[in-house]
N, C-alpha and C positions, 0 to 999 in steps of 0.2 A: 504493500500500500504506500509506504514511504517513497519507493521508487517511482510509482505512478504520480505522486504529488510533485516529486522533483522534476519528472519529465514534463508535467503540465506547466509548472512554473517556468522551466527553461523554454518551453514552446511559446509561452506568452512573451518572454524576454526576446526570443528570436523574432517573434511577430512584430513587436514594437520597434526593435532595432533595425529590422529590414522591412519597413512598412511598405515601401514601393514594390519590392519583390513579392511580399505576401499578398498585396492587393492584386498584383498580376496573376498570381496563382489562383486566387479566389475568383477573379473574373474569368480566367480560363476554365475553371471547373464549372462556374455558373453557366457560361455560354455553351460548353460542351453538353452539360446535363440538360440545359434548356432545349437544345436541338434534339437530344436523345428523347426527352420527354414528349416533345411535339411529335416525333416519329412514333413513339409508343401510343400516344393518343390517336394519331392518324391510322396506325396499324390496327388499333382496336375498332375504329370506325369502319375501316375497310373490311375487317373480319366480320363485323355485324352486317355490312352490305352483302358480302359474299355469302354469308350464312342465310340471309333472307332470300337471296336468289336461289340458293341450293334447296331451301325448304319448299320451293314451288315445284320441285321434281316429284312426280307421282307416277303411278302405274295404272293403266286402264286395261282391263281384260274383258273382251267382248264375248257375250254369251248367246248361244243359239236360242231361238224363240221357243223351241220345244224342250228345252232343258228342264229336268226335274228339280223342284225346289230343294229336295233333300240333298241332292248332289251339289247344288250351289252352296247350301249351308255348310256342307262338308269341306268344300274348298275354302270358304271364308274362314272357317274354324282353324284350318291348317295355317292359313296366312296370318291370322291373329297371333298365333304362337311362334311366328318366325322372327328371328332376330333382325332388328332394323325396321320393323313394321310398327307404325304408331297407331293406325286405325284402319279398319276395313268397312266399307259400306257398299250397298247394292243400289243401282239405279235402274228402274224399270224402263220399258220401252216408252211408256207415256211420260215419265219424268224426263227421259232423254229428249223427247220431242219438245216438251215444255221448256227445258233449258235451252235448246237450240233456238226456239222461238223468242225467248227473252234476250238472247244474245244478238238477235238481228234487229237492225234499225227499221227494217221494212218487213211486212207480213206477206209480201208478194210470193216469195219462195214457198212458204208454208201453204199458201192458198193454192198453189199449183199442184200440191200433192193430192188433191181431191179426196181428202179424208184418210188416205193411206199413211202408214208410218213405217218408213224404211230403216229407221234407226234401231240398232239392237240394244238389248239390255247390257249392263256391264257391272263388273266388280271393280270398285275404285279403291286403290291402296295408297294411303298416305304414309310417308316414311319418317322414322325418327333418325335414321342415318342415311342420307341421300347417296353416300358413297357406295352403298350396298345395292343400289337399284338394279344393276346389271345381273348380279347373282340371284337376287330375288325374282326378277323377271324370268331368268333361265330356269330356276327351280319351279316356278309356276307353270311355265310352258311344258315342262317335262312331267308334270304331275298326271298320273293316269286318269284320275277323276275329271280333271280339267279338260283333258283331251276328249272326253265323252260329251262335254257340255259346251265347248267353245264353238264359235260360229264358223270356224274353218278347221274341221278335224283333220284334213289332209296336211295342213301346216299350222300347228298350234301356235308357233312363234309369231305368225302373222296376226293372231288374235290378241297378242299382248303388246301394248303400245306404251312407250315411255319417252319417245323422241330420242332414239338412240344416238343419231349423229349430233344433235344439238347438245345432249347431255354430255357426250364425250368431249366436245369442244368446251363446254362450260366448265367441266372439272379440270381440264387441262389449263384453262385460263385462271381459274381460282387458285389452283395449286401453284401456278407460276407467280401469281400476285403474292401469295403467302411466302414463297421462297425468297422473292426479291425483297420483301419487307424485312425478313430475318437477316438477309445479307446486308442490307443497308444499315440496320441497327448495329450489327457486328462491326461494320466498317467505321461507324461513328464512334463506337467504344474504343476501337483501336486508335483512331485519330486523337480522341480525347486523351488516351493513355500517353501517346507520343508528346502531345503538347504539355500535359501536366508533368511528365518526366523531365522535359527540358526546363520547365519553369522551376521545379524543385532543384534541379541540377544547378541552376543559377544561384539559388539560395544557399546551397552547400558550398559553391565556389566562393561566395562572399565570406564564408566562415571556415575556409580550408585551414587557415593558420590555427584556429581554435581546435579543429579536429586533430591536426598534427600534434599539438601540445598534449591533448588528451591521450593520444596513442603513445607518446613518449613517457608519460607518467604511468602507463600500464592499464589504462581504461579498456574494458572489454568491448568487443564489437556491439554486443547488445546494449551496453550502457551508452555507447556513442549513438547508436541508432535510435534509442528511445525518444529523445527530444524531437528529432526530425520526423519520426513516425507520428508522434503526438501533434507536432506542428502541421503535418500533412492532414491529419484527422480533423484538426480545427479548421483548416482551409476547406476541407471537404464538407464539414457540417454547415459552415456559413454559405459556401457556394451552392450546396444542395438545397438549403432553406430558401435562398433567393430564387433558385430555379423553380422550386415547388410553388412559391408564392406567385411567380410570374405565370405558371401554367394555370393556377387557380384563378387568377385575374382574367386570363384568356377564356377560361371555362365560364366564368360568371358574366362577362361583358361582351365577348366577341362571338362565342359559339351560338348564343340565342339568336343573334342577327343572321348568322350563316344558316342556322337551322330553319328560320322562318323563310329565308330565300330559297332554300333547297328542301322543301317539305317532303319530297319523294325519297330523300336519303335518310336512313336511320342514324343521324348524327349524335343523338342524345345517348350518353353513356351513364350507367348507374354510379352512385357514390362509391360502391364497393370496387368498381373497376378503377376509378381514379385513385382510391386509397392504395390499391395494389401497385399502380404506376408510381405513386409517390414513394412507396416503400422501396421499389426497385431502383428509383433514382437515387435515393439516400444510400442504399447498399452499393450501387455502382460507384457513387462518389467516394465512399470509404475505401472500396477495393482499388479503384483507380489511383487514389492518392497514396495508399499503402504500397502498391506495386511500383508506382512511380518513384516513391521515396527510396524503396529498396534498390531499385535499378540504378538510381542516381548515386546511391551511397557505395556501390560495389567497388568502384575504383579507388576509394579512399580507405577501404577496410581490408585491402589485401596485405597479408603479412609479407 
C-alpha cells in the first residue's frame, strides 16, 4: 500500500513538473478514445440496422389445396421444434388472396380473377436466427410429410421460398460490414497505442537523468516503472473521462437530431449499450496507457 501511495505521489509530481507533456498525453488519449468511441457507437448502430434487415428473412412453404390438415399440423409441429425457428403460422388460400388484395393499390387484378383464387395456402416460418435459413429450408424440403402436402411434389424445393439469391447477397454484405467494423476499431486501437507510446516516451526522455540516478542507487525495475505506470493511468483516467463525456454530449444533443432526420434507421441505442461502450473505452484507455508506458520504458530498464 505504501508503494502505491509513493507511486501516486510521484505520478502527481511528474504530472505537474511536465505539465505540457502530460497534457499532450491526455489529449492524445482523449482524441484516440473519442474516435474509438464514435466507431463503437457507429458499429452498434450498424449492427442494429443489419440485424433489423436480417430479421425480415423468413420462409414460405406453399401447400397443395388438397393437403390434409393433420399432415400440415405435423409439419408445423416439427418446424416449431427446430433450432433457429421463432414462430410458425399457417395462411389459408382466402387469407393469401386477402393479403394480396390489401397489398395492391388497385383492385383491377383481383377483379379479373372472376371469383377464382389461384393463390395456394402456405406455412410461414419466422426465424430467430436468420443465418440458419438455408439449412432450415433444406430440412423442410426434404421432410417426407412435407413432400406429400407441398404444391409441387415433383420438386419440393420449388415449394419452399426464402429469396435464396437475395438472402445470400444480404448475408455476404452484412458479414462484410461487421468484419470491416472490427478491423477499423482494431486499427484505431493500434494507432492510439503508437501515439500514446510516443507521447509517454517523450515524458520519460525528459526525466532520463532521474531514471539513470535511480538505476545507479540500485532501484529495481518495478520501482522505477511504478510512477510512470501510475502517471500513465492518471492520463488514461482523465482522457477516458473526457472522451466519455464528449460521447454522452453527442448522444444527448446530436443523435436526437440525426434520429429525427433518419427515422427509417434504428439509430437509438439503449443505456445498457452505451454503458458497455463507456466501460470498454475506460478499459482501452488503461490498457493502452499501460502498454505504452511499458514499451517506452524498455530501453531505459535494460541491464
